[in-house]
C-alpha positions in Angstrom: 0.1 0.0 -0.2 1.0 3.4 -0.9 1.6 6.1 2.2 -1.2 8.1 0.0 -3.7 5.4 0.0 -3.4 4.6 3.8 -6.3 5.6 6.2 -5.3 7.5 9.2 -7.0 8.1 12.6 -5.0 10.9 14.5 -5.4 10.1 18.1 -4.3 12.5 21.3 -5.0 12.5 24.8 -4.8 15.2 27.4 -3.8 14.0 30.9 -4.3 14.6 34.9 -0.3 15.5 34.9 1.8 13.9 37.2 3.0 14.5 40.5 4.9 12.5 43.4 3.0 9.3 44.3 0.4 9.9 41.3 0.0 7.8 38.3 -1.1 10.1 35.2 -4.4 9.5 33.5 -6.1 10.6 30.6 -8.6 13.4 31.1 -9.8 14.1 27.6 -9.3 11.8 24.1 -10.3 12.6 20.5 -9.9 10.5 17.3 -10.3 12.5 14.1 -10.0 10.6 10.6 -8.6 11.8 7.4 -11.0 12.0 4.7 -10.9 13.3 1.4 -8.0 15.6 2.6 -10.2 17.0 5.6 -10.3 16.0 9.2 -13.4 14.4 10.4 -14.3 13.9 14.0 -15.0 10.2 14.8 -14.4 10.8 19.0 -14.1 13.5 21.4 -15.1 13.2 25.0 -13.7 14.4 28.5 -12.9 11.2 30.7 -13.3 10.8 34.3 -9.8 9.9 36.6 -9.7 8.2 39.4 -7.6 11.2 41.0 -7.7 15.2 40.7 -6.3 17.2 37.8 -3.0 19.0 38.9 -2.9 22.4 39.6 0.0 22.5 36.3 -2.0 20.3 34.1 -5.1 22.5 34.5 -3.0 25.8 33.4 -1.7 24.0 30.0 -4.9 22.4 29.0 -7.4 24.5 31.0 -9.7 21.1 32.2 -10.7 21.5 35.4 -11.6 18.5 38.0 -15.2 20.1 37.7 -15.8 19.2 34.2 -14.9 15.7 34.5 -17.4 14.6 37.5 -20.0 13.1 35.3 -17.5 11.8 32.4 -17.1 8.3 31.3 -13.8 6.4 32.3 -11.5 5.4 29.1 -12.4 1.5 29.6 -16.2 2.6 29.1 -15.4 3.8 25.7 -14.1 0.8 24.3 -16.5 0.4 21.5 -16.1 3.7 20.2 -12.2 3.8 20.6 -12.1 0.1 18.8 -14.5 1.3 16.2 -12.5 4.8 15.3 -9.0 3.0 15.0 -9.9 -0.2 13.6 -8.4 -0.9 10.1 -6.6 2.6 10.5 -2.7 3.9 10.6 -2.7 5.6 13.9 -1.2 9.0 13.8 0.2 11.0 17.0 2.8 13.4 17.5 5.1 12.0 20.1 3.0 8.7 20.1 4.5 7.2 23.8 2.1 8.8 25.6 -0.8 8.0 23.8 0.6 4.3 23.2 0.8 4.0 27.0 -2.7 5.3 27.7 -4.3 2.9 25.4 -2.7 0.1 27.4 -5.7 0.0 29.2 -7.4 -1.9 26.1 -5.2 -5.2 26.2 -4.2 -6.9 23.2 -6.1 -4.2 21.1 -3.3 -4.4 18.2 -4.1 -1.1 17.0 -1.6 0.3 14.7 0.7 0.4 12.5 1.9 3.7 14.2 3.0 6.9 12.8 4.8 9.4 14.7 4.4 13.0 13.2 7.3 13.9 16.1 9.7 11.3 14.5 8.4 12.1 10.9 8.9 15.9 11.3 12.6 15.7 12.8 13.2 13.4 9.8 12.2 15.8 7.1 12.9 18.9 8.7 16.1 18.3 11.1 16.8 21.9 11.7 13.6 23.2 12.8 14.1 24.9 15.9 11.4 23.1 17.8 9.2 20.0 16.5 6.7 20.4 19.0 3.5 20.1 17.5 2.4 23.8 17.6 5.8 25.2 17.0 6.3 22.8 13.9 2.8 23.8 12.6 3.6 27.4 12.9 6.8 27.5 11.6 5.8 25.8 8.8 2.8 28.0 7.8 0.0 25.6 8.3 -2.2 27.1 11.0 -4.4 29.0 8.4 -5.3 25.4 7.3 -6.9 24.7 10.4 -10.3 25.4 9.9 -12.1 23.8 13.7 -14.5 26.1 15.2 -12.9 26.5 18.9 -9.6 25.6 17.8 -6.8 25.8 20.9 -3.4 24.1 21.3 -3.9 21.1 24.2 -7.5 20.3 23.4 -7.3 16.8 22.4 -9.3 17.3 19.2 -7.6 20.4 18.2 -4.0 18.6 18.4 -5.2 15.1 16.6 -6.4 17.8 13.9 -3.1 19.4 13.7 -1.2 16.1 13.9 -3.5 15.2 10.7 -2.5 18.3 8.3 0.9 17.9 9.7 1.1 14.5 8.4 -0.4 15.3 5.6 2.1 18.1 4.7 5.3 16.3 5.5 3.9 13.1 2.9 3.7 16.1 0.2 6.7 17.9 1.2 8.9 14.7 1.1 7.2 13.4 -1.9 6.1 10.2 0.0 2.9 9.4 -1.7 3.8 7.0 -4.0 6.6 5.2 -1.2 5.4 2.1 0.4 3.5 3.5 3.4 5.6 1.6 6.4 8.4 4.5 5.5 6.2 6.5 7.9 6.4 4.4 10.5 10.2 4.0 10.5 11.6 7.7 9.0 15.4 8.1 8.6 16.5 10.4 11.6 20.3 10.1 10.7 20.2 14.2 9.5 18.2 14.9 12.9 20.9 13.6 15.4 23.5 15.1 12.8 21.8 18.7 13.2 22.1 18.2 17.1 25.4 17.7 17.1 26.9 20.8 15.7 
């Protein structure tokens, strides 16, 4: 399968934050499909954690404990998560967090995974920052985001931005006719070389 033929679903979580003695937990999840060159929201939900959201995390994403009181737990959304990710290449920017939170569903076998952070580093090794917001802004992609209420560190907004970034990277590096597997293992030699300078 060519990269241009793959079906993509971007996933993003916002979290309760880390603190001594507390395990991090998700407080928001979004899954967005890429269809006909546009993002389509397949799932967007707050999530009820078993512990309070840290003050620092609230400052980043603006999600308060009061907003989560009646939210479902992630495990309760299994049918919707499965339906939204099944049969698609899963996209995330810095995918480790998303993979970690999806462990609540043992043996889910979602994927293959495309990490747009790694792909951005491979295509643009000399960007001053490869963080999602910085990369999207530096590459001039903000104008392409047409989502009412878009804001960074909102799960739906970040998932949409990841898909737009992926689309840009495939076009910029002329990867559309390459085997889709190239997206899962980008060559990071130039990125690491630029960091040693």
